[in-house]
C-alpha positions as CSV (number, residue, x, y, z in Angstrom):
1,M,-5.3,-50.2,7.7
2,T,-3.6,-47.1,9.0
3,Q,-5.6,-43.9,8.3
4,E,-3.8,-41.3,6.1
5,L,-2.6,-38.1,7.8
6,I,-1.6,-34.6,7.0
7,L,1.1,-32.5,8.8
8,A,0.4,-28.8,9.2
9,I,3.1,-26.4,10.5
10,D,2.0,-23.0,11.7
11,L,4.7,-20.5,12.7
12,G,3.0,-17.4,14.1
13,T,4.2,-14.5,16.1
14,Q,4.0,-16.0,19.6
15,S,4.4,-19.7,18.9
16,V,5.0,-22.4,16.4
17,R,2.6,-25.4,16.2
18,A,3.0,-28.7,14.5
19,L,-0.3,-30.5,14.0
20,V,-1.4,-33.7,12.5
21,F,-4.9,-34.1,11.0
22,D,-6.8,-37.0,9.4
23,L,-8.5,-36.5,6.0
24,Q,-11.8,-35.6,7.7
25,G,-10.1,-32.6,9.4
26,N,-10.0,-34.1,12.9
27,L,-7.0,-33.1,15.0
28,V,-4.9,-36.1,15.8
29,A,-2.0,-34.5,17.6
30,K,-0.5,-31.1,18.4
31,S,2.8,-29.8,19.5
32,Q,3.4,-26.2,20.4
33,V,6.6,-24.3,21.2
34,M,6.5,-20.7,22.3
35,L,8.5,-18.0,20.5
36,E,10.2,-14.9,21.6
37,P,8.5,-12.6,19.1
38,Y,11.4,-10.2,18.5
39,F,14.3,-8.4,20.0
40,A,14.9,-4.6,19.6
41,S,18.4,-3.3,19.3
42,Q,17.0,0.2,18.6
43,P,13.7,1.8,19.5
44,G,11.0,0.8,17.1
45,W,12.9,-2.1,15.6
46,A,11.6,-5.7,15.8
47,E,13.9,-8.4,14.6
48,Q,14.5,-12.1,15.1
49,Q,17.2,-14.5,14.0
50,P,15.9,-16.7,11.1
51,A,17.8,-19.7,12.5
52,Y,15.8,-19.3,15.7
53,Y,12.5,-19.7,13.8
54,W,13.9,-22.9,12.2
55,Q,15.1,-24.3,15.5
56,Q,11.8,-23.8,17.2
57,L,10.0,-25.3,14.2
58,C,12.2,-28.4,14.6
59,Y,11.4,-28.6,18.3
60,A,7.7,-28.4,17.6
61,C,7.9,-31.2,15.0
62,E,10.0,-33.4,17.3
63,G,7.2,-33.0,19.9
64,L,4.8,-34.8,17.6
65,W,6.4,-38.1,16.9
66,Q,5.9,-39.9,20.2
67,Q,2.3,-38.8,20.6
68,P,-0.6,-41.4,20.3
69,G,-2.0,-41.8,16.9
70,V,0.9,-40.3,15.0
71,C,2.4,-42.6,12.5
72,K,5.0,-41.1,10.1
73,E,4.4,-43.7,7.5
74,A,0.8,-42.5,7.3
75,L,1.7,-39.0,6.4
76,I,0.7,-38.2,2.8
77,G,1.6,-34.5,2.7
78,A,2.6,-31.4,4.7
79,A,1.7,-27.7,4.5
80,L,3.3,-24.6,6.0
81,T,1.8,-21.3,7.1
82,S,3.6,-18.5,8.8
83,Q,3.3,-14.9,10.0
84,R,3.3,-12.5,7.1
85,G,5.4,-9.5,6.3
86,T,8.5,-10.8,8.0
87,L,11.4,-10.6,5.5
88,I,14.8,-12.2,5.3
89,N,18.0,-11.7,3.2
90,V,19.9,-14.9,2.4
91,D,23.0,-15.8,0.4
92,R,23.2,-18.5,-2.3
93,D,23.3,-21.2,0.3
94,G,20.1,-19.9,2.0
95,T,22.0,-18.6,5.0
96,A,20.6,-15.5,6.5
97,L,22.8,-12.4,6.1
98,R,21.2,-10.5,9.0
99,P,18.3,-10.8,11.4
100,A,14.8,-11.0,9.9
101,I,12.8,-7.7,10.0
102,T,9.5,-8.8,11.4
103,W,6.0,-7.4,10.6
104,L,6.1,-5.6,14.0
105,D,9.1,-3.5,13.0
106,Q,8.4,0.3,12.8
107,R,11.5,1.7,11.1
108,R,10.9,4.0,8.2
109,T,13.0,5.4,5.3
110,N,12.0,9.0,4.5
111,G,13.2,11.2,1.7
112,L,13.2,8.6,-1.0
113,K,13.0,9.5,-4.7
114,P,9.3,9.6,-5.6
115,V,7.8,7.4,-8.3
116,G,8.2,9.3,-11.5
117,G,7.1,9.3,-15.1
118,L,3.5,8.6,-16.1
119,W,3.0,6.6,-12.9
120,G,4.0,9.6,-10.8
121,L,1.8,11.9,-12.8
122,S,-1.1,9.6,-12.5
123,F,-0.7,9.3,-8.7
124,K,-0.6,13.1,-8.5
125,L,-3.7,13.6,-10.5
126,V,-5.7,11.1,-8.4
127,G,-4.3,12.3,-5.1
128,M,-2.4,9.1,-4.2
129,T,1.2,10.5,-4.1
130,E,1.3,10.4,-0.3
131,T,-0.1,6.9,-0.2
132,V,2.7,5.7,-2.5
133,A,5.3,7.7,-0.5
134,Y,4.1,6.0,2.7
135,A,4.6,2.5,1.1
136,Q,8.1,3.5,0.0
137,A,9.0,4.6,3.5
138,E,7.6,1.5,5.0
139,A,9.4,-0.9,2.7
140,E,12.1,-3.0,4.4
141,A,13.9,-3.4,1.1
142,N,14.3,0.4,0.8
143,W,15.7,0.7,4.4
144,L,18.2,-2.1,3.7
145,R,19.2,-0.6,0.3
146,V,19.8,2.8,2.0
147,H,21.2,1.9,5.4
148,Q,22.9,-1.5,4.8
149,P,23.9,-1.4,1.2
150,E,26.6,-4.1,1.8
151,I,24.0,-6.5,3.0
152,W,21.7,-5.7,0.0
153,E,24.6,-6.2,-2.4
154,Q,25.3,-9.7,-0.9
155,T,21.7,-10.7,-1.0
156,H,20.9,-13.7,-3.3
157,K,17.3,-13.9,-2.4
158,F,14.9,-11.6,-0.5
159,L,12.3,-13.9,1.1
160,M,9.2,-13.9,3.2
161,L,9.6,-16.0,6.3
162,S,7.5,-18.6,4.5
163,G,10.0,-18.7,1.7
164,Y,12.9,-19.1,4.1
165,L,11.3,-21.9,6.0
166,T,10.3,-23.6,2.7
167,F,13.9,-23.4,1.6
168,R,15.0,-25.1,4.8
169,L,12.4,-27.8,4.2
170,V,12.7,-28.6,0.5
171,G,16.0,-27.0,-0.5
172,R,14.5,-24.7,-3.2
173,F,13.9,-20.9,-3.3
174,V,10.2,-21.2,-3.9
175,D,7.2,-19.9,-2.1
176,S,3.4,-19.8,-2.3
177,V,1.5,-17.0,-4.0
178,G,-0.7,-17.1,-1.0
179,S,2.2,-16.0,1.3
180,Q,3.1,-12.8,-0.5
181,V,2.0,-10.0,1.8
182,G,4.5,-7.2,2.0
183,Y,6.2,-4.2,0.4
184,V,7.7,-6.1,-2.6
185,P,6.9,-5.8,-6.4
186,F,3.9,-8.2,-6.3
187,D,0.9,-7.9,-8.5
188,Y,-2.0,-8.5,-6.1
189,R,-4.5,-8.4,-8.9
190,G,-2.7,-10.9,-11.1
191,L,-1.3,-13.0,-8.2
192,R,2.2,-13.0,-9.6
193,W,5.4,-10.9,-9.6
194,A,4.6,-7.5,-11.1
195,N,5.4,-6.8,-14.8
196,R,8.5,-4.7,-15.3
197,S,6.4,-1.7,-16.2
198,D,4.6,-1.7,-12.9
199,W,5.1,1.2,-10.5
200,K,6.2,-1.1,-7.7
201,W,9.6,-1.6,-9.3
202,Q,10.2,2.1,-8.9
203,A,8.8,2.2,-5.4
204,F,10.7,-0.9,-4.2
205,P,13.8,-1.1,-6.5
206,M,15.4,-4.5,-6.7
207,R,16.6,-7.1,-9.1
208,P,13.8,-9.5,-10.2
209,D,16.1,-12.4,-9.5
210,L,16.1,-11.6,-5.8
211,L,12.6,-12.9,-5.6
212,P,11.7,-16.6,-5.4
213,E,9.7,-18.8,-7.7
214,L,6.0,-18.7,-6.9
215,V,3.4,-21.5,-7.1
216,P,-0.3,-21.2,-6.3
217,P,-1.9,-22.6,-3.2
218,T,-2.5,-26.4,-3.4
219,A,0.5,-26.8,-5.8
220,V,3.6,-28.7,-4.7
221,L,6.5,-26.6,-3.4
222,G,8.9,-29.5,-3.2
223,E,9.8,-32.6,-1.2
224,I,11.3,-32.7,2.3
225,T,15.1,-33.1,2.0
226,A,17.2,-35.6,3.9
227,V,18.8,-32.7,5.8
228,A,15.4,-31.3,6.8
229,A,14.2,-34.8,7.8
230,A,17.2,-35.3,10.1
231,E,16.5,-32.0,11.9
232,T,12.7,-32.2,12.1
233,G,11.8,-35.9,11.9
234,I,9.5,-35.3,9.0
235,P,9.9,-38.2,6.5
236,T,12.3,-37.6,3.6
237,G,10.5,-37.1,0.3
238,L,7.2,-36.0,1.8
239,S,5.5,-33.4,-0.5
240,L,5.2,-29.9,0.9
241,I,2.0,-28.3,-0.5
242,A,1.7,-24.6,-0.9
243,A,-0.7,-23.0,1.6
244,A,-0.9,-19.2,2.4
245,T,-0.3,-16.7,5.2
246,D,-1.6,-17.5,8.7
247,K,-4.6,-15.1,8.4
248,A,-5.5,-16.5,5.0
249,C,-5.4,-20.1,6.3
250,E,-7.5,-19.1,9.3
251,A,-10.2,-17.7,7.0
252,L,-10.2,-20.9,5.0
253,G,-10.3,-23.0,8.2
254,A,-13.2,-21.0,9.6
255,G,-15.1,-21.8,6.4
256,C,-15.1,-18.3,5.1
257,V,-14.9,-19.1,1.4
258,A,-17.5,-16.6,0.1
259,P,-18.2,-12.9,0.7
260,S,-21.4,-13.8,2.6
261,T,-19.3,-15.1,5.6
262,A,-16.7,-13.1,7.5
263,C,-13.8,-14.4,9.6
264,L,-13.2,-12.7,12.9
265,S,-9.5,-13.3,13.6
266,Y,-8.2,-12.8,17.1
267,G,-4.5,-13.3,16.7
268,T,-1.6,-11.1,17.7
269,S,-3.4,-8.6,15.4
270,A,-7.2,-8.7,15.1
271,S,-8.9,-8.8,11.7
272,V,-12.1,-9.1,9.9
273,I,-11.6,-11.1,6.6
274,V,-13.9,-12.0,3.7
275,T,-13.0,-14.1,0.7
276,Q,-14.1,-13.4,-2.8
277,A,-13.2,-14.3,-6.4
278,K,-13.1,-10.7,-7.7
279,Y,-10.3,-8.3,-7.1
280,R,-11.5,-5.3,-5.2
281,E,-9.7,-2.4,-3.6
282,V,-11.7,-1.0,-0.7
283,R,-9.3,1.9,-0.7
284,P,-7.3,2.8,-3.8
285,L,-3.9,1.2,-3.9
286,I,-4.6,-0.8,-0.7
287,P,-5.0,-4.3,-2.3
288,P,-6.8,-7.4,-1.0
289,Y,-4.4,-10.1,-0.1
290,P,-4.0,-13.5,-1.8
291,S,-6.4,-16.1,-0.4
292,A,-5.6,-19.7,0.6
293,L,-8.0,-20.6,-2.2
294,P,-6.4,-20.4,-5.6
295,N,-7.3,-17.4,-7.7
296,A,-9.2,-15.7,-4.9
297,Y,-8.6,-12.7,-2.6
298,N,-9.0,-11.8,1.1
299,L,-10.4,-8.3,1.9
300,E,-9.3,-7.4,5.4
301,I,-9.7,-4.7,8.0
302,Q,-7.1,-5.0,10.8
303,I,-6.5,-3.7,14.3
304,Y,-2.7,-3.8,14.7
305,R,-2.3,-5.0,18.3
306,G,-5.3,-7.4,18.8
307,Y,-4.6,-10.3,21.3
308,W,-1.1,-9.1,21.7
309,M,-2.6,-7.1,24.5
310,V,-3.3,-10.3,26.4
311,E,0.4,-11.2,26.4
312,W,1.2,-7.6,27.4
313,F,-1.3,-7.8,30.3
314,K,0.1,-11.1,31.4
315,Q,3.6,-9.8,31.5
316,Q,2.7,-6.5,33.3
317,F,-0.1,-7.5,35.6
318,G,-0.7,-11.2,35.5
319,H,2.1,-12.4,37.8
320,P,-0.3,-14.1,40.4
321,E,-2.1,-15.9,37.6
322,V,1.2,-17.0,36.0
323,A,2.5,-18.4,39.3
324,L,-0.8,-20.2,40.0
325,A,-1.0,-21.6,36.5
326,Q,2.5,-23.0,36.8
327,A,1.5,-24.7,40.1
328,L,-1.6,-26.1,38.4
329,G,0.3,-27.1,35.2
330,Q,-2.0,-25.2,32.9
331,A,-1.9,-22.0,30.7
332,P,-2.3,-18.7,32.5
333,E,-4.9,-17.7,29.8
334,L,-7.2,-20.4,31.2
335,L,-7.2,-18.5,34.5
336,F,-7.8,-15.2,32.7
337,D,-10.8,-16.9,31.1
338,D,-12.3,-17.6,34.6
339,L,-11.7,-13.9,35.5
340,V,-13.4,-12.7,32.3
341,R,-16.5,-14.9,33.1
342,Q,-16.8,-13.1,36.4
343,V,-17.1,-9.7,34.7
344,P,-20.7,-8.7,34.0
345,P,-21.8,-8.1,30.4
346,G,-21.3,-4.5,29.3
347,A,-18.6,-3.7,31.8
């Protein structure tokens, strides 16, 4: 009897990986395709074509099917995780209207109308007016509304990268609660779109129908369409199960499911993450993010650049190691590991 398998797709900042696991959590096969993280048409901008993400995802999936131990008929489900805070405007057909604004983007929109009414007064009384103004300036939706109003007017849905990829896979504008990390009217405490009275609708003005349907982690997002199957090789009709952001999935995979255990995440950005069932803001108005566990939260402290510095070092100073790694048929990072081991502790 063929063992049952699960497909996991992880589209990060620097690569996309398609992985097959058995039900005991053992890795059966892995395919990885590197990504160009972004292009910058202006200083401080960081954008990428949404279709490029999809294309690389398809290549990663195609790299799985000929590997030993991978049987499509044995797949019983799939899950998707992706980099967070990357946002995409699409039309009614799900076609992107402009490049995605990635989480690395640093554009700001200053001089916006401050949140008013009772909310504005409350923020003033507790000294949080500047914090809210910062969030408004950072919001991609506000920049688009001010600087590209024609794109904003044409937008049918405003999606996280996870929502865009989910649409490409299942043909529905739906996303996981666990993937909502960004400057949008999301209720982090309630783990749902914010009520209409919430201050976030003033801070990030948009029509509620621009946002996708949300389902909690572990719920079914939809089934792989025939079109997606033809492009990726994933079997038609396979259920896509809601997961969460890459950081949230990393915390779950590391076994950090209670506040007593912390996950040290060394990705493009570096983080310390703990999971807990209670909503708790370490700093006022800076929320914990949705966990990959239903009805739970991830408290996080982040260093923005993290292991991105390894890629930067490789590009700027690692040319001998890159050339040698190519000759040896291995990753340059393995040679860097050897160099690191030669450095005495405390250096």
